[in-house]
C-alpha positions, 0 to 999 in steps of 0.5 A: 835520785832516778831509781824506779821499782816497777811492780807487776802483781798477779793474783799469786805472783809479783814481778819486779824490776828496779830500773835507773831511768837516768841510764835506763839500766836494769839494776835488779829484777825477779819474780815472787811465785806462789804467794799465799801457797806452800812452796812460794819462792823468790827469783832474783837477778842483777846485772852482775849475777845469774838467776838465783832462786830461793824458797821464801814464805810469802803468805800475802803480797805484803810479805812478798814486797818486804822480801823484794825490798830486803833482797834489794838492799842486802849487803851481800847481793843487793843494789841499793843501801836502803829504801830511800834509794827508790824514787818511786813505784810504778805499777802495771794496772790492766784496766783503767776503763774510761776513767784514765787517759794517762798514767796517774799518781796513786792516791785514794781517789785513784784507788777508788777508780781502779776499784770501779774498773774491776767489773771490766778487769775482774781477773787482773785489777784486784791483784794489781791493787794488792801490789799497790796496797802492799807497796803503800804498807811497806814503803809509805813515803815512796810515791806510787804511780799506776800505768794502765794497759788501756790508756793508749786506746783512749784516743780512738774515735767513737766510730772505732771503739763503739760496738753496733749494739743498743747505745745503752750498752755503752752508756749503762754498762761500759761496753766498748773497745778498750784495747790491751797491750797498750804499754807495749804497743806505745813503747815499740811504736815510739822506738819505731818513730825515731827510726823513720825519716820523717816528722814524728807527727806524720808517721803511720805505724802498725804494731804487732804484739805477737805472744801467747796473747796477741794483739795489733794496734796502729797509730798516726804520730804515736797516737792510737787509731785502732787496736784489735783487742776489745772489751776483753783481751778475747777479741781480735787474733786467734791467740795461744788459748783464746779464740779471738773474734768469732760470730757471736752466735757461735757462743749461743749455739755451743752453750745450748748444744754442749750444755755449757754454763756462763763460766764453762763457755768463758773457759772454752773461749779463753782457755781451750781455743786458739791455736791450742784448740785448732791444733790439739797439740799445744799453745806454744808455737814451737810445738806447733812447728815441731808437730807440722815439720816433724810429724806432718800434723795438718792441724798444726799447720792450720793453726799456724796459717790461720794465726798468720793470715789474721795478722796479715789481714789487720796490717792491711786493713789498718794501712787502709784505715790510716790512709797509708803505712810507713812501718810495721813493728813486730814484737813480744815472745813470738814475734821476736823469736820466730823467723818463720812466723815473721816470714808468713806474715810479711811475705807478699806485702810487697803491694804495700811497699814493704821489701823485706831482707829475708837473709837478715831475717834468718841470720839475726840472732833471736831476740835482737832489735833489727830492721827487717826491710831492705834499705830502699824499702818504701815501708819499713819493718822492724823487730823491736823487743818490747820493754813494758817495764822501761815504759812504766819506769819512764812514766813513773819518773815523768810524773814524780818530776811534774 
């Protein structure tokens, strides 16, 4: 039996996919929205059906899981006969701190360790735990596995993950760089390694996860060397609504001059900044392009320029850090679907040995996997759609087999 149910639980939502890891086919997928509030609904899709949406009363995550299992086994629209057709459940968990260096079978000790990481992931870990507990109640005899966003970055050296603060900030308060989007980076890097004509352990790859939340990672032999996000997902690139890396004194100055509380400053940096704050238009890159190209909005252009320049800087610095570069991978919603962003980022990088087939960049359908670089380019460039759910399913199946 090779069917793995993948769960990504948020505070009021629950995404799911049922994947047959033997064929890597998605049998069904969907979303439970507005859990715990009025108007909750279920979205459901199989390989043979279009997306269907219907209202479902879901007062909590336990009921949401029951709704998902009911539709998966429904004689009319389901794809399995009963819950015995599910080999295991793989859960996305955002923060594993330093307690988890790999994915883990979920038991009481694992749950307590996830709870211990709540101070590091206060918005996500409690919701992830709700999904785990709901599945344990609904399917108590099915193995459960936790796959962490932060495990990929656990291979970084202390000189990379430490901050130049008093050492006690690390030893007493766990302040260090953890990195996020790890499951996505690990997946696309592993796929890129297969495409390079050299031993896997010798590969040097930069992975660019570009979406509303964006991060850059680099890996040697598939092992993470560095990553742009830090203690939280706020560090690194300017993003949809997050400011990215800034002079830390800015925080103190603005709190003083604007009279902002701790919570208000957090909202200022996480929800009002990034390309939204710069442009005053939107956090959606499509809206930024429209504002610039159709309306001549200079602030929208500034936001696009700053974002792309920041990505370009990370590619160059990571090439230096690894002592060379074999490939750049671009992934996630913006990276996979915005040709102009890719051109702005990868243009003028010939000095690194990167020669791009710009015609292919313009003509390849959006969302497709393809090689952007010319055949004789010393450094390769790939667009590889991310598949975190498949990565979670693979980890889950490997653990239950072991």
